[in-house]
N, C-alpha and C positions, 0 to 999 in steps of 0.2 A: 793663299786665298784670303782676300780682304773681307771685312765685315759686311760690306754691301752685297758681295756675291753670296755669302752664307745666308743672308736674309732672303735673297731671291730664291735660293734653293729650298729653304724652309717653306716659303709661301707657295712654291710650285707643288711641293709634297702635300700640303694641306688642301690645295685645289683638287688634286687627283683623288685624295681620300674622300672629299666631299662629293665628287661626281660618281664614284664607283661603290661607295658604301652607303647602304640604306638601313636605317635603324629598324630592328625587327618589329617594334610597335607600330611603325607606319605601314609596314607591309600588310599586317592584319587589318588595319583600318581601311585599306584600299578595297578589300573584299566587301566590307560592310557598306561602302559608299559606291559600289559598282552601279553605273547608270542602268536604267531599265532596258536600254537597247543593247547592252553588252551580252555576249554569249556566256551562259552559265554551263560549266562542264563539271564532271566528277571531281576534277582537281580543285575547282574553286568552291563548290558547295555541293557535295554528293547527295544530300538528302532533300534538296530544294524541290518542292512540288512544281510540276509543269503547269503553266497557266494556259488553258484552252481558249482560243479566240471566241468571242461571242458575237452573235448578230441579233438584231431585233426586228420582229415582224409584227406590225399592228400593236406595238407597245409591249410585246411579250418577248423576253430574252430567250435565246436558244443557242446552242453551240453548233458550229458550222460542220463538224464531222465527229465521228465517234472517237473519244480518247482511247489511247492504247490500253489503258488499264480497265476498260469497261468490258463486261461479259454478260451474256444472257443468263437470267435467273429463271423466271417463269416463261413458258413458251407454249402457246396454243396456236399451231400453224394452219389448222384446218379451216378452210373458208369456201366451201362449195355453194353456199347460199347467200343471196343478197339479204342481209339481216336487217339493216336500218339505214335510212337516209338522215343526213345531218339536219335537214329541215324538219324532222320530227321533234327535235330538241330533247334535252334531258337524257342524253345517251351516256351510259356508264357500264363498266365491267368491274365486278368485285374479284379479288384475288388474295392469295397469301404468298408472301415473299419468303424464300428459304434463308437468304442472308440478312444481315442486320442493317443494310442500307439499300436505298433505291436511287439509281443515278440516271434513269431515263426509261422510256417506254415507246412502243410502236404499235401500229394497227395496220391491217391489210385493207386497202381501199378496194371497193367493188369495181370490177371492170365494167365499162360501158355506162357508168353513172357519172356525169360531169366529165371534166378533163383535168385541169390543174387548178388548185386553190390552196388557201391557207388552212392548216390544221393546227389546233391547239390541244395539247394533252395536259390535263391537270391531275395532280396527286392529292387525294383527300383521305382523311382518317375516318370519315363517315359520309353518308350522302349529304349533298348540299341542303336538301329540304328536311333533314333529320338532325340538325345540329352539328354537322360535320365541319371540320376546319380544313381549308386548303393549305397544303404543306408546301407546294411549289407548282410551277407550270413552265412550259416551254412550247415554242411554235416552230413549224417548218412548212415548207411548200410540199404538198402531196400531189401525186398523179394517179388517176384512176387505174386500177389494176395492179398497183405496186404497193409495197410496204412503205410507210412513212414513219420515221423514227425521230424522236427528240431526246435531247440529253440535258441534264442540269447538274450542278454541283451535288454530290451525294447527300441524300437526306437520311439520317440515322433513324431506324424504325425498329419495332419489336418483331422478330421473325414469327411466322406462322400465326399471325392474327390478321383479320380481314382489313384490307385497304381498298380504295376505289380509284380507278382511272375514269376521269370524266372527259368526254370528247366534245369540243366546241370549235368555233372559229370560221365556219363557212356554212353555206346552205346548198351547195351544188354537188358535193361528193356523197358517197355512201360507204358503209362498212360491211365487209364480208364476214361470214361466220358459219356456225354449224348448229343444227337443231338436235343433235344426238348426244348432248352432254359430254363433249370430249375433254372438258376441263372440270375436274371434280371439286376444286377449291373456290368456286365462285360462279357467277352467272351474269346474264345481260339485264340491264335496265334501259328502258326507252319510253318515250312519249312524256308529255307534261306530267310532273309529279313523280318521275322516276319509277314507273311501273315495273315490277320484277317479272322476269321470265325464267323461272327455274328450269334448268336443263338446257338452256340456250347459251351459247358462248360466242362472243366476237372472236375473230382471229386476231390475237394480240400477243405481245411479249413485253417483258420488263427486263431491266438491266441493273447490275450492281457494280460498284467500283472495288476492284481487288486491292487497291492501294490507298484506301481512305486513311489520311494521316491522323494521328492522335490529336494533334493540335495544328490548325492552319495558321501560318505566320505571314506577316508582311515585312518588308524591309525595315519599316519603322520599329515594330516591336522586337525584331531580332536585335537591332542596335541597342535597345534598352537592356538586353541581357548582358552587354559588355560595358555598360556605363557604371 
């Protein structure tokens, strides 16, 4: 075997090694630079939070469907009475959350009042006319006689203190409720100035996220952990 043949064999061997052998450092870097359209599985990143698609109605962001990790916290389902119309303005319901976060809310729309319209639900730590701060809001399309729910990224709160749901967004629909105090941890507010109606409750519910991550990450700040 001459020297030229030996050189050809060595070169071929190096080419094969270059094609089939990938350095371990490069393999890990590929995960961190995975494009946003790639599928994330348990094998690639087991603890990565799922991002729920968002929609926007009248400038208010809301999620298109209930995330799998969302469950009901507070629930007052009784709505035999037409409690209030959105055209009365300043509609709110006070409540106390059992869990340490709030990830959405819903109300029962009164049958026979309006048809379909936009509904915005806001979360406040106090009434808007009493120095309260809005913590978040979301919107969805509601239909008379049905529940309308909205969802937002979980807001961390203190359990068992009073918060407020404020209902806005249209003037054609109404909210069902009950006059017999079915919900003991809050009550109705309605009409300009948020007049309180103790013992009255809208038909409403709140949600919490069972999988609130300790720290929410983006691809960018995860990369920083490995630099």
